[in-house]
C-alpha positions as a Markdown table, in Angstrom:
| # | Residue | x | y | z |
|---|---|---|---|---|
| 1 | Met | 15.1 | -47.7 | -3.0 |
| 2 | Arg | 12.9 | -46.1 | -0.6 |
| 3 | Thr | 15.6 | -44.1 | 1.4 |
| 4 | Thr | 17.6 | -44.2 | -1.6 |
| 5 | His | 14.4 | -41.8 | -3.6 |
| 6 | Leu | 14.1 | -39.5 | -0.1 |
| 7 | Lys | 17.9 | -38.9 | 0.2 |
| 8 | Lys | 17.6 | -37.3 | -3.9 |
| 9 | Arg | 13.8 | -35.7 | -2.7 |
| 10 | His | 15.7 | -34.1 | 0.5 |
| 11 | Val | 18.6 | -33.0 | -2.0 |
| 12 | Leu | 16.5 | -31.2 | -4.1 |
| 13 | Thr | 14.4 | -29.7 | -1.7 |
| 14 | Arg | 17.3 | -28.5 | 0.0 |
| 15 | Leu | 18.7 | -27.0 | -3.1 |
| 16 | Leu | 15.3 | -25.2 | -4.8 |
| 17 | Leu | 15.0 | -23.4 | -1.1 |
| 18 | Phe | 18.8 | -22.6 | -1.4 |
| 19 | Val | 17.9 | -20.8 | -4.9 |
| 20 | Leu | 15.1 | -19.2 | -3.4 |
| 21 | Ala | 16.8 | -17.7 | -0.4 |
| 22 | Cys | 19.3 | -16.5 | -3.2 |
| 23 | Ile | 17.1 | -14.8 | -5.1 |
| 24 | Ile | 15.2 | -13.0 | -2.1 |
| 25 | Leu | 18.8 | -12.0 | -0.2 |
| 26 | Leu | 19.8 | -10.7 | -4.3 |
| 27 | Pro | 18.2 | -6.9 | -3.6 |
| 28 | Val | 19.5 | -6.8 | 0.1 |
| 29 | Val | 23.1 | -7.8 | -1.4 |
| 30 | Met | 22.9 | -5.6 | -4.1 |
| 31 | Thr | 22.2 | -2.7 | -1.7 |
| 32 | Val | 25.0 | -3.0 | 0.6 |
| 33 | Leu | 27.2 | -3.3 | -2.5 |
| 34 | Tyr | 26.2 | -0.6 | -4.4 |
| 35 | Ser | 26.5 | 1.7 | -1.3 |
| 36 | Phe | 30.4 | 1.3 | -1.7 |
| 37 | Phe | 30.1 | 3.2 | -4.9 |
| 38 | Ser | 31.0 | 6.8 | -5.7 |
| 39 | Pro | 28.1 | 9.0 | -5.6 |
| 40 | Ala | 29.0 | 9.9 | -9.2 |
| 41 | Glu | 29.0 | 6.6 | -10.1 |
| 42 | Ile | 25.2 | 6.0 | -8.6 |
| 43 | Lys | 24.4 | 9.3 | -10.1 |
| 44 | Ala | 25.6 | 8.0 | -13.5 |
| 45 | Phe | 24.2 | 4.9 | -12.9 |
| 46 | Met | 20.7 | 6.0 | -11.8 |
| 47 | Lys | 19.9 | 8.1 | -15.3 |
| 48 | Thr | 19.7 | 4.9 | -16.8 |
| 49 | Arg | 16.4 | 4.3 | -14.7 |
| 50 | Gly | 13.1 | 4.2 | -16.9 |
| 51 | Asn | 15.1 | 3.6 | -20.6 |
| 52 | Tyr | 13.8 | 0.9 | -21.8 |
| 53 | Asp | 15.5 | 1.1 | -25.5 |
| 54 | Ala | 17.6 | -2.5 | -25.5 |
| 55 | Ser | 20.6 | -0.8 | -26.8 |
| 56 | Val | 21.0 | 1.8 | -23.7 |
| 57 | Phe | 19.1 | -0.5 | -20.8 |
| 58 | Met | 20.0 | -0.6 | -17.4 |
| 59 | Gln | 22.7 | -2.7 | -16.9 |
| 60 | Ile | 23.8 | -4.4 | -13.3 |
| 61 | Lys | 26.7 | -3.8 | -12.3 |
| 62 | Leu | 28.5 | -6.3 | -10.2 |
| 63 | Ala | 31.7 | -4.2 | -9.0 |
| 64 | Pro | 32.6 | -0.4 | -8.8 |
| 65 | Asp | 35.2 | 0.8 | -10.7 |
| 66 | Met | 36.5 | 1.5 | -7.0 |
| 67 | Phe | 35.1 | 1.5 | -3.5 |
| 68 | Ser | 34.7 | 4.4 | -1.8 |
| 69 | Leu | 32.9 | 5.3 | 1.3 |
| 70 | Ser | 31.9 | 8.4 | -0.1 |
| 71 | Gln | 28.4 | 7.7 | 0.2 |
| 72 | Tyr | 28.5 | 7.3 | 3.9 |
| 73 | Tyr | 30.8 | 10.3 | 4.9 |
| 74 | Arg | 28.1 | 12.4 | 3.0 |
| 75 | Ile | 24.9 | 11.1 | 5.0 |
| 76 | Leu | 26.8 | 10.7 | 8.6 |
| 77 | Ile | 28.9 | 13.9 | 8.3 |
| 78 | Glu | 28.7 | 16.4 | 5.2 |
| 79 | Asp | 24.3 | 15.7 | 4.9 |
| 80 | Met | 23.0 | 15.8 | 8.1 |
| 81 | Ser | 19.3 | 15.2 | 6.8 |
| 82 | Ile | 19.2 | 12.1 | 6.0 |
| 83 | Leu | 20.7 | 11.7 | 9.4 |
| 84 | Arg | 18.2 | 13.5 | 10.9 |
| 85 | Tyr | 14.8 | 11.4 | 9.8 |
| 86 | Phe | 16.9 | 8.4 | 10.9 |
| 87 | Val | 17.1 | 9.4 | 14.4 |
| 88 | Asn | 12.9 | 10.1 | 14.2 |
| 89 | Ser | 12.6 | 6.7 | 13.4 |
| 90 | Ala | 14.8 | 5.4 | 16.4 |
| 91 | Met | 12.8 | 7.9 | 18.2 |
| 92 | Tyr | 9.4 | 6.4 | 17.0 |
| 93 | Ala | 10.1 | 2.9 | 17.5 |
| 94 | Ala | 11.8 | 3.7 | 21.1 |
| 95 | Ala | 9.1 | 4.9 | 22.2 |
| 96 | Ile | 6.2 | 3.2 | 21.0 |
| 97 | Leu | 7.7 | -0.4 | 21.7 |
| 98 | Leu | 8.1 | 0.9 | 25.2 |
| 99 | Gly | 4.5 | 2.3 | 25.8 |
| 100 | Gln | 3.7 | -1.4 | 24.5 |
| 101 | Ala | 6.3 | -3.3 | 26.5 |
| 102 | Leu | 4.2 | -1.5 | 29.6 |
| 103 | Leu | 0.9 | -2.1 | 28.4 |
| 104 | Ile | -0.1 | -4.4 | 26.3 |
| 105 | Pro | 1.4 | -7.6 | 28.5 |
| 106 | Met | -0.7 | -6.5 | 31.7 |
| 107 | Met | -3.4 | -6.3 | 29.2 |
| 108 | Ala | -3.2 | -9.6 | 27.6 |
| 109 | Tyr | -2.6 | -10.8 | 31.2 |
| 110 | Ala | -5.9 | -9.4 | 32.5 |
| 111 | Leu | -7.8 | -10.8 | 29.3 |
| 112 | Ser | -6.4 | -13.8 | 29.8 |
| 113 | Arg | -7.0 | -14.5 | 33.1 |
| 114 | Phe | -9.3 | -12.4 | 34.9 |
| 115 | Arg | -12.8 | -12.7 | 34.9 |
| 116 | Phe | -14.7 | -9.6 | 34.8 |
| 117 | Pro | -18.3 | -8.2 | 33.7 |
| 118 | Gly | -17.4 | -7.1 | 29.7 |
| 119 | Arg | -14.4 | -9.4 | 29.4 |
| 120 | Asp | -15.8 | -11.0 | 26.7 |
| 121 | Ala | -17.1 | -7.9 | 25.0 |
| 122 | Leu | -14.1 | -6.4 | 25.3 |
| 123 | Phe | -11.7 | -9.2 | 23.6 |
| 124 | Phe | -14.5 | -8.9 | 20.7 |
| 125 | Val | -13.7 | -5.2 | 20.0 |
| 126 | Val | -9.8 | -6.0 | 20.6 |
| 127 | Ile | -10.2 | -8.9 | 17.8 |
| 128 | Met | -12.5 | -6.3 | 15.7 |
| 129 | Leu | -9.9 | -3.8 | 16.2 |
| 130 | Met | -7.3 | -5.8 | 14.7 |
| 131 | Leu | -9.3 | -6.8 | 11.4 |
| 132 | Leu | -9.6 | -3.0 | 10.5 |
| 133 | Pro | -7.3 | -1.3 | 8.4 |
| 134 | Phe | -5.6 | 2.1 | 9.2 |
| 135 | Gln | -8.3 | 3.9 | 6.5 |
| 136 | Val | -11.2 | 2.8 | 8.5 |
| 137 | Thr | -9.8 | 4.3 | 12.1 |
| 138 | Met | -7.7 | 7.0 | 10.8 |
| 139 | Val | -10.8 | 10.0 | 11.0 |
| 140 | Pro | -11.2 | 8.8 | 14.1 |
| 141 | Asn | -7.8 | 8.8 | 15.4 |
| 142 | Val | -6.8 | 12.5 | 13.0 |
| 143 | Leu | -10.7 | 13.7 | 15.1 |
| 144 | Thr | -9.4 | 12.5 | 19.2 |
| 145 | Leu | -5.8 | 14.2 | 18.4 |
| 146 | Arg | -7.4 | 17.2 | 17.1 |
| 147 | Thr | -9.8 | 17.6 | 20.4 |
| 148 | Leu | -6.2 | 16.6 | 22.5 |
| 149 | Gly | -4.5 | 19.2 | 21.0 |
| 150 | Leu | -2.3 | 16.2 | 20.1 |
| 151 | Leu | -1.9 | 16.7 | 16.0 |
| 152 | Asn | 1.1 | 18.0 | 14.2 |
| 153 | Thr | 3.1 | 16.2 | 17.4 |
| 154 | Val | 5.5 | 13.2 | 18.0 |
| 155 | Trp | 2.6 | 12.0 | 20.6 |
| 156 | Ala | 0.1 | 11.5 | 17.2 |
| 157 | Val | 2.3 | 9.6 | 16.1 |
| 158 | Ile | 3.4 | 7.3 | 19.1 |
| 159 | Leu | 0.1 | 7.5 | 21.6 |
| 160 | Pro | -1.9 | 5.3 | 18.6 |
| 161 | Met | 0.2 | 2.7 | 17.8 |
| 162 | Thr | 1.0 | 2.2 | 21.5 |
| 163 | Ile | -2.1 | 0.0 | 21.7 |
| 164 | Ala | -1.6 | -2.1 | 19.3 |
| 165 | Pro | -4.5 | -4.7 | 19.1 |
| 166 | Phe | -3.1 | -7.5 | 17.0 |
| 167 | Tyr | 0.2 | -7.7 | 19.8 |
| 168 | Ile | -2.7 | -8.2 | 23.0 |
| 169 | Phe | -4.5 | -10.8 | 20.8 |
| 170 | Leu | -1.1 | -12.4 | 20.4 |
| 171 | Leu | 0.2 | -12.5 | 24.1 |
| 172 | Arg | -3.8 | -12.6 | 25.1 |
| 173 | Gln | -3.9 | -16.1 | 23.1 |
| 174 | Tyr | -0.3 | -17.6 | 24.4 |
| 175 | Met | -1.2 | -17.0 | 28.1 |
| 176 | Val | -4.5 | -18.7 | 27.7 |
| 177 | Gly | -2.5 | -21.9 | 27.6 |
| 178 | Leu | -0.5 | -21.1 | 30.3 |
| 179 | Pro | -0.8 | -24.5 | 32.9 |
| 180 | Ala | -2.9 | -23.0 | 35.9 |
| 181 | Asp | -1.5 | -25.3 | 37.7 |
| 182 | Met | 2.0 | -23.3 | 38.0 |
| 183 | Ile | 0.0 | -20.1 | 38.4 |
| 184 | Glu | -2.0 | -21.7 | 41.7 |
| 185 | Ala | 1.5 | -23.1 | 42.9 |
| 186 | Ala | 2.7 | -19.2 | 42.9 |
| 187 | Gln | -0.4 | -18.1 | 44.7 |
| 188 | Ile | 0.2 | -20.8 | 47.3 |
| 189 | Asp | 3.3 | -19.5 | 48.1 |
| 190 | Gly | 1.7 | -16.3 | 48.9 |
| 191 | Ala | 2.5 | -14.3 | 45.4 |
| 192 | Gly | -0.3 | -11.9 | 44.6 |
| 193 | Pro | -1.3 | -11.1 | 41.1 |
| 194 | Leu | 1.1 | -8.8 | 40.4 |
| 195 | Arg | 4.1 | -11.3 | 41.7 |
| 196 | Cys | 2.6 | -14.0 | 39.8 |
| 197 | Phe | 2.5 | -11.6 | 36.3 |
| 198 | Ile | 6.2 | -10.1 | 37.0 |
| 199 | His | 7.8 | -13.6 | 38.4 |
| 200 | Val | 5.6 | -16.1 | 36.9 |
| 201 | Val | 4.1 | -15.3 | 33.8 |
| 202 | Leu | 6.8 | -12.9 | 31.8 |
| 203 | Pro | 9.7 | -15.5 | 32.3 |
| 204 | Val | 7.9 | -18.2 | 30.8 |
| 205 | Cys | 6.4 | -16.0 | 27.7 |
| 206 | Gln | 9.6 | -14.7 | 26.9 |
| 207 | Pro | 9.9 | -16.0 | 23.5 |
| 208 | Ile | 6.5 | -14.4 | 22.3 |
| 209 | Leu | 7.6 | -11.6 | 24.1 |
| 210 | Gly | 10.4 | -11.5 | 21.9 |
| 211 | Ala | 8.6 | -12.3 | 18.9 |
| 212 | Ala | 6.1 | -9.6 | 19.6 |
| 213 | Ala | 8.5 | -7.1 | 20.1 |
| 214 | Ala | 10.6 | -7.7 | 16.7 |
| 215 | Leu | 7.6 | -8.1 | 14.4 |
| 216 | Ser | 6.7 | -4.8 | 16.4 |
| 217 | Phe | 9.8 | -3.1 | 15.8 |
| 218 | Ala | 9.4 | -4.2 | 12.2 |
| 219 | Asp | 6.0 | -1.8 | 12.1 |
| 220 | Cys | 7.3 | 1.0 | 13.8 |
| 221 | Trp | 10.2 | 1.3 | 11.6 |
| 222 | Asn | 8.0 | 1.5 | 8.0 |
| 223 | Leu | 5.3 | 3.6 | 9.6 |
| 224 | Val | 4.4 | 5.5 | 6.5 |
| 225 | Glu | 0.7 | 6.6 | 6.9 |
| 226 | Gln | 0.5 | 7.5 | 10.2 |
| 227 | Pro | 2.7 | 10.2 | 9.8 |
| 228 | Leu | 1.6 | 11.5 | 6.4 |
| 229 | Thr | -2.0 | 11.7 | 8.2 |
| 230 | Tyr | -0.7 | 13.2 | 11.6 |
| 231 | Leu | 1.8 | 15.1 | 10.6 |
| 232 | Thr | 0.6 | 17.2 | 7.6 |
| 233 | Thr | 2.2 | 20.7 | 8.7 |
| 234 | Arg | 5.4 | 19.5 | 10.8 |
| 235 | Thr | 7.5 | 17.0 | 7.7 |
| 236 | Asp | 10.2 | 18.2 | 9.9 |
| 237 | Leu | 9.3 | 15.1 | 12.8 |
| 238 | Tyr | 9.3 | 12.5 | 9.6 |
| 239 | Pro | 10.7 | 9.4 | 9.8 |
| 240 | Leu | 12.8 | 8.1 | 7.4 |
| 241 | Ser | 10.4 | 5.5 | 6.2 |
| 242 | Val | 8.3 | 8.5 | 4.8 |
| 243 | Val | 11.0 | 10.5 | 3.1 |
| 244 | Phe | 13.2 | 7.8 | 1.9 |
| 245 | Asn | 11.1 | 7.4 | -1.6 |
| 246 | Gln | 12.0 | 11.0 | -2.3 |
| 247 | Leu | 15.4 | 9.9 | -2.3 |
| 248 | Thr | 15.0 | 8.0 | -5.2 |
| 249 | Gln | 12.8 | 10.3 | -7.2 |
| 250 | Glu | 15.7 | 12.1 | -8.3 |
| 251 | Ser | 19.3 | 11.0 | -8.0 |
| 252 | Thr | 21.6 | 11.8 | -4.9 |
| 253 | Gly | 24.1 | 9.6 | -4.9 |
| 254 | Val | 23.5 | 8.2 | -1.6 |
| 255 | Glu | 20.6 | 6.6 | -2.3 |
| 256 | Phe | 21.7 | 3.2 | -1.6 |
| 257 | Ala | 23.9 | 3.8 | 1.7 |
| 258 | Gly | 20.5 | 5.3 | 3.5 |
| 259 | Ala | 18.8 | 2.0 | 2.3 |
| 260 | Ala | 22.1 | 0.1 | 4.1 |
| 261 | Leu | 21.7 | 2.0 | 6.9 |
| 262 | Tyr | 17.3 | 2.0 | 7.1 |
| 263 | Thr | 17.9 | -1.2 | 6.7 |
| 264 | Leu | 20.8 | -2.4 | 8.9 |
| 265 | Pro | 18.2 | -2.0 | 12.5 |
| 266 | Ala | 16.0 | -4.6 | 11.2 |
| 267 | Leu | 17.9 | -7.4 | 10.1 |
| 268 | Leu | 20.4 | -6.2 | 13.9 |
| 269 | Ile | 16.3 | -6.9 | 15.4 |
| 270 | Tyr | 15.6 | -9.9 | 13.6 |
| 271 | Leu | 19.1 | -11.8 | 14.3 |
| 272 | Phe | 18.4 | -10.6 | 18.0 |
| 273 | Phe | 15.1 | -12.7 | 18.1 |
| 274 | Gln | 15.3 | -14.9 | 15.3 |
| 275 | Asn | 14.6 | -18.3 | 17.8 |
| 276 | Asp | 11.9 | -16.1 | 19.7 |
| 277 | Ile | 10.5 | -15.5 | 16.4 |
| 278 | Leu | 10.3 | -19.1 | 15.2 |
| 279 | Glu | 9.1 | -20.2 | 19.2 |
| 280 | Gly | 6.6 | -17.3 | 19.6 |
| 281 | Val | 4.9 | -17.3 | 16.1 |
| 282 | Gln | 4.4 | -21.0 | 16.3 |
| 283 | Leu | 2.5 | -20.5 | 19.8 |
| 284 | Thr | 4.3 | -24.0 | 20.9 |
| 285 | Glu | 2.7 | -25.7 | 24.0 |
| 286 | Leu | 4.6 | -25.8 | 27.2 |
| 287 | Lys | 5.6 | -29.0 | 28.5 |
């Protein structure tokens, strides 16, 4: 009886999770589906927004009158403005991730393995910066970037994001749990601190590095406040995440194709690092 009861609960749990997954994925599926509508059909469909008259309420369409690639053709070939903002987003994400990959693992390794004066105070500062919202650090960042002459340049967005306190904290906590015997064995074999870091620590930290890369890409890809604050006179340098809202204020007929293209890189990154995210964020112990 108990086994039968557990099986029923197991089936109900799976059914509930399936329903929740369908609800969560429904907007993504509808976005991809609507991206194959013609621009004229999308314009007519979007005109019904905001109308709360029950007789003419916005109806959900499950299939287009005719499948079309016109939205993608207009974005990728006819009108290059959206593609230009897409390239800006890719440039920011690539540059920030590259800077973080060069600096953050080394900073986390130093905070976890080396003893030096002020180490604990520095780590406390990292935690405090991690907890502070962007609105608190916005004014100091603007003043610093203006003094350096970097305001309204791409570096104004890239440099402040390169040193991300959350990922320093995440990697440092993972590296603290690494077995000391493993690093000591490498040192006995003649490996110095740099060789230990490159050939021992980084390979072992692959799950947390993958998780940090995937989570950081989501942050970089969805930049909004930073470009609006640091690029006030250079709207041509805006990423797609900033101008995307303008596409939906007045329907252009290509907003769903733009949303599908905007979602695709984040989805591919998540699928590629899925196992690393599950292992890294949980900070599993090494056996």
